[in-house]
C-alpha positions in Angstrom: 42.2 43.2 -150.0 42.2 39.5 -149.7 42.0 37.8 -146.3 44.5 35.2 -145.3 43.3 31.6 -144.9 45.5 31.3 -141.7 43.7 31.4 -138.5 44.4 34.5 -136.2 46.6 33.8 -133.3 47.3 30.3 -134.5 50.9 29.4 -135.4 51.6 27.3 -138.5 52.7 24.3 -136.2 49.3 24.4 -134.3 47.5 24.3 -137.6 49.5 21.4 -138.9 48.9 19.4 -135.6 45.2 20.1 -135.9 45.1 19.0 -139.5 47.0 15.9 -138.6 44.8 15.1 -135.7 41.7 15.5 -138.0 43.2 13.3 -140.6 44.1 10.6 -138.1 40.4 10.7 -136.7 39.0 10.4 -140.2 41.4 7.4 -140.9 40.3 5.7 -137.7 36.6 6.2 -138.7 37.3 4.8 -142.1 39.0 1.8 -140.7 36.0 1.1 -138.5 33.5 1.2 -141.4 32.9 -2.0 -143.4 34.7 -2.2 -146.8 31.4 -3.2 -148.6 27.9 -2.0 -147.9 25.7 -5.1 -148.0 22.9 -4.1 -150.3 21.3 -7.4 -150.5 17.6 -6.6 -151.2 16.3 -9.2 -148.8 18.2 -7.8 -145.9 17.3 -4.3 -146.7 13.6 -5.3 -146.8 14.0 -7.1 -143.4 15.7 -4.1 -141.9 13.0 -1.7 -143.1 10.3 -4.2 -141.9 12.1 -4.3 -138.5 12.0 -0.5 -138.3 8.4 -0.2 -139.3 7.2 -3.0 -137.0 9.2 -1.5 -134.1 7.4 1.8 -134.5 4.0 0.0 -134.9 4.7 -2.0 -131.7 5.7 1.2 -129.8 2.4 2.8 -130.9 0.4 -0.3 -130.0 1.8 -0.3 -126.5 1.0 3.4 -126.1 -2.5 2.9 -127.2 -2.9 -0.1 -124.9 -1.7 1.9 -122.0 -4.2 4.8 -122.9 -7.0 2.2 -123.3 -6.2 0.8 -119.8 -6.0 4.3 -118.3 -9.4 5.2 -119.9 -10.9 2.1 -118.6 -9.6 2.6 -115.1 -10.9 6.2 -115.2 -14.4 5.1 -116.3 -14.4 7.1 -119.5 -15.2 4.2 -121.7 -18.6 2.3 -121.8 -18.8 -1.4 -122.2 -19.2 -1.3 -126.0 -16.3 1.0 -126.5 -14.1 -1.3 -124.2 -15.2 -4.4 -126.4 -14.3 -2.6 -129.7 -11.0 -1.4 -128.3 -10.0 -4.8 -127.0 -10.9 -6.5 -130.3 -8.9 -3.8 -132.3 -5.9 -4.4 -130.1 -6.3 -8.1 -130.4 -6.5 -8.0 -134.2 -3.4 -5.7 -134.3 -1.5 -8.2 -132.1 -2.4 -11.1 -134.4 -1.4 -9.1 -137.5 1.9 -8.2 -135.9 2.6 -11.8 -135.2 1.9 -12.6 -138.9 4.2 -9.9 -140.1 7.0 -10.9 -137.8 6.8 -14.5 -139.1 6.7 -13.3 -142.7 9.9 -11.2 -142.2 11.6 -13.7 -139.9 11.6 -11.3 -136.8 11.0 -12.1 -133.2 9.8 -10.1 -130.3 13.4 -9.6 -129.3 14.2 -8.0 -132.6 11.6 -5.3 -132.0 12.7 -4.7 -128.3 14.5 -1.3 -128.7 16.2 0.5 -126.0 14.3 3.8 -125.3 17.1 5.3 -123.2 15.7 6.5 -119.8 12.4 4.9 -120.5 14.0 1.4 -120.6 13.3 -1.3 -123.2 10.2 -1.3 -125.3 9.1 -4.7 -123.9 
C-alpha cells in the first residue's frame, strides 16, 4: 500500500501556505546574494591569506600568553625565556612581512571572537 505525500492533520490550504512561505524566503535569500561570484584569483588569494594569517595571529597570541604565564610562574629558565622571546619576535617580523606582501593590515586580522572580544 502506497503512503500519501500529504502531511497528516494538515489541510491542503496549510500546505500551500507553507510552500508559498518557503518559496518567498528562498526568493528573498536569492535577491540578497550577488549576481556574480567574484572569482578573481588575486582576491581569492588575499582572502585565503587573510584567513591563514588570522589563525596564525590567534595562535601567536595564545603562545605569548602561555609564555608570560610560564615566566610569571617561574617554570622557565633564563635560556628558555630568551629562546621563546626570540621565536616570538621572529614570528612577529614574519607576520609583518606577510601582511605587507598580501596588502593586509592589523585591522584586517582583528576578528570578533564573540564573548572573548576582538582578537587584538
